[in-house]
C-alpha positions in Angstrom: 48.3 74.2 -4.4 50.7 76.4 -2.6 51.1 73.8 0.2 51.9 71.1 -2.5 54.8 73.2 -3.6 56.2 73.6 -0.1 56.1 69.9 0.8 58.8 68.8 -1.6 61.1 71.6 -0.4 60.7 70.6 3.2 61.0 66.9 2.3 64.3 67.6 0.5 65.6 69.5 3.5 64.6 66.8 5.9 65.8 63.9 3.8 69.4 65.2 4.1 68.8 65.2 7.9 67.2 61.9 8.5 70.4 59.9 8.9 71.9 62.6 11.1 68.9 62.8 13.4 68.5 59.1 13.7 68.4 58.0 17.4 71.4 56.1 18.9 71.2 52.4 18.5 73.0 49.6 20.2 76.0 48.1 18.4 74.9 46.4 15.3 76.6 44.4 12.5 77.0 47.7 10.6 78.9 49.2 13.6 81.1 46.2 13.9 81.7 46.2 10.2 82.7 49.9 10.3 85.2 49.2 13.1 86.7 46.3 11.1 86.9 48.6 8.1 88.6 51.3 10.1 91.1 48.9 11.4 91.8 47.5 7.9 92.0 51.0 6.5 94.5 52.0 9.2 96.6 49.0 8.4 96.7 49.9 4.7 97.8 53.5 5.6 100.6 52.1 7.8 101.8 49.8 5.1 101.8 52.6 2.5 103.7 54.9 4.8 106.3 52.2 5.5 106.6 51.5 1.7 107.2 55.1 1.0 110.3 55.3 3.2 109.7 58.9 4.1 112.5 61.4 5.1 112.0 63.4 8.2 110.3 66.4 6.5 108.0 64.1 4.5 107.2 62.2 7.7 106.3 65.4 9.5 104.0 66.5 6.6 102.4 63.0 6.6 101.6 63.3 10.3 100.3 66.9 9.9 97.9 65.7 7.2 96.8 62.7 9.3 96.3 64.9 12.4 94.3 67.5 10.4 92.2 64.8 8.8 91.4 63.2 12.2 90.5 66.6 13.6 88.2 67.3 10.6 86.5 63.9 11.2 85.9 64.7 14.8 84.6 68.2 13.9 82.2 66.8 11.3 80.8 64.4 13.9 80.3 67.2 16.3 78.6 69.3 13.5 76.2 66.4 12.7 75.3 66.2 16.4 74.8 70.0 16.6 72.7 69.9 13.4 70.6 67.0 14.8 69.9 68.9 18.0 69.0 72.1 16.1 66.6 70.1 13.9 65.0 68.5 16.9 64.5 71.9 18.6 62.9 73.3 15.5 60.6 70.3 15.1 59.5 70.7 18.7 58.1 74.2 17.8 54.5 74.6 16.6 55.9 76.3 13.5 59.5 75.2 12.7 61.8 77.6 11.0 63.4 75.4 8.4 65.2 78.4 7.0 67.3 78.6 10.2 68.0 74.8 9.9 69.0 75.2 6.3 71.3 78.2 7.1 73.0 76.2 9.9 73.5 73.3 7.4 74.9 75.6 4.8 77.4 77.1 7.3 78.6 73.6 8.3 79.0 72.6 4.7 81.0 75.7 3.9 83.2 75.2 7.0 83.8 71.5 5.9 84.6 72.5 2.4 87.2 75.0 3.5 88.8 72.4 5.8 88.8 69.7 3.1 90.4 72.2 0.7 93.1 72.9 3.3 93.8 69.2 3.6 93.9 68.8 -0.2 96.4 71.6 -0.5 98.6 69.9 2.2 98.3 66.6 0.4 99.4 68.2 -2.9 102.3 69.8 -1.2 103.3 66.5 0.3 103.0 64.8 -3.1 105.3 67.3 -4.7 107.9 66.6 -2.1 108.1 62.9 -3.1 110.7 61.5 -5.5 109.8 59.5 -8.6 109.9 56.1 -6.8 107.6 57.3 -4.0 105.2 58.8 -6.5 105.1 55.4 -8.3 104.1 53.8 -5.0 101.4 56.4 -4.5 100.1 55.8 -8.0 100.0 52.0 -7.5 98.2 52.4 -4.2 95.6 54.6 -5.8 95.1 52.2 -8.7 94.7 49.3 -6.3 92.2 51.3 -4.2 90.2 52.2 -7.3 90.2 48.5 -8.4 89.0 47.4 -5.0 86.2 50.0 -5.0 85.0 49.0 -8.5 85.0 45.3 -7.5 83.0 46.2 -4.3 80.5 48.3 -6.3 80.0 45.5 -8.8 79.5 43.0 -6.0 77.0 45.4 -4.3 75.0 46.1 -7.5 74.9 42.5 -8.6 73.4 41.5 -5.2 70.6 44.0 -5.7 
């Protein structure tokens, strides 16, 4: 009975790790699609930045946010790789210490949350520096993004 209670706890821990610990695969349609998405996403950001007609201080703040976001993305990728390696090391042991793996995961999540909060604060500071016309452009861009995501979700769920 005791073993039956432990199995769901371990399964929950590992289920969060499966995608992270997946082996490297050759380039697939999903990878190509992600590259296309990233290019398209970058084009949208460039258009939004051009539409905003930022002054020098705003442009600097925009770039700092972009740089910090890119650094966070790289850091999160490195964290996932580190977590994957730690999980593999534990699984290679006769009696894995899943507490250690969970603690590492918790530390990574806390570090990521702190970095995301810093970026959010930078974004809010940037937004307060905008004039009413620029804020309207941001509002329209967000509404357009939400509409595209809702359409995508509907399409995804209707195909299921």
